[in-house]
N, C-alpha and C positions, 0 to 999 in steps of 0.2 A: 448082384448087378440087376438093373431094371431096364426093360425095353418098353418104351412108351410110344403111343401112336395117337395122334389127334384126328378128330372127325367133326363134321358139322359146319365147316366153313362154306362160303358161297357168296352170292350176290344178293344184296338187299337194298331197298330204298332208304334214304335218310328218314329217321324217325321210327324205323322198324326194329325188329328184334331177331336175334340169332342165338342159338345155343351150341356151345362147343363141348366136346367130350374128350377126355384123355384117359385111355385105357392102357393098362400094363399087360402086355402079351407074354412077358417073362418076368419072373420075380414078383415082389409085392411092394405096393406103395405105402402100406400101413405104418411102416416105421420111419417114413420120410415126411418132412415138411415139403410142400410142393409150391410151385409157382407158375404163373403165366407171364410170358413176355411177348412182345411183338416187334416186328422189324419191317421197315420200308427200305427200298433200294437206296444205297448211298448213306444210310444212317446207321447208328449203332443200335443194337438190340435194346429195347426199352422195357422196363419193368411195368407190369400191368396189375398183377394181384398176387398175393401169397396167402397160403393157408397152413395152419399148424397140422401136425400129424393126426391129431384127433378131430380136426375140423372146428375146434372151439374158438380159434382165433383167426381172423382174417385181416388183411391189410390191402389197401388199394392206392394206385397212383391218383393224384389229385384230378387228373384229366378224365378219369372214369368213375370216380367216387359218386355214389348215388345212382349210377346207371348200370354198372356191372355187379354181378354177384358170383362169388366163387364158393363152391361147395365140394364135398367129396363123400363117397360111399366106399369105405375100406372093404366092406363085405363083397362089393362088386369090383374092387381093385380099380376104381375109376374116379377121376376128378372132373368137375364141370365148370364152365364159365357161361353164365347167362348174361347176355348183352342186350340191353334195352336202350331205347332212344338213341339209336346209332347215328353217328355223324360221319360225313365224308372223311374227316381226319382220323377216323378209326380204321380206315383202310390200311391193311398190313398183312403180313404173314404172322400168324399166331402160333407160338410154341408153348408146350407145357414142359416142365422140368421138375426133377426131384433134387432136393437140396441136401448137401452134406456139410456145408459150412454154416457159419452163424449169421451171415449178412443176407437178409432176405431180399434186399433191393439190388444186389450185385449178381449179375449172371455168372461171374467167376465162381461163386460158391455153389452153383448147381452142377451136379456131376452127370446127370443123365437127362437126355433131351429127346423129344419127339422130332419127327421130320418136318413138322409145320403144316398148317392149313391156311389157305388164302381166304381172307375176308375182304370183300369189296362193298363199299357203301356208296351208292350213287346219289347225286344231289337232285 
């Protein structure tokens, strides 16, 4: 079992940058593919990015491709999301998760979740 916690959220102006971290306080992420999702009130949790267990493969939602970069350091038991050129529509609670299933885009296939961190982008 893995216990995850996000940090790094906050308020930023449109066009700015923010970096999120996802650290495991219990267990290890090294054997899991990982992902980032985000959610706004009244909407379903939305896929943002995924990374393979080794970090060699990444995948992104079209809405963030070219602006967000997902990476991981298994030695530090931590995953990252660097967000650049932020837009007001990126405002959401961001969650990291460890995947046990095969569908990287589906939140159902992620078994362990962090508590979420708020990202607010002002226009």
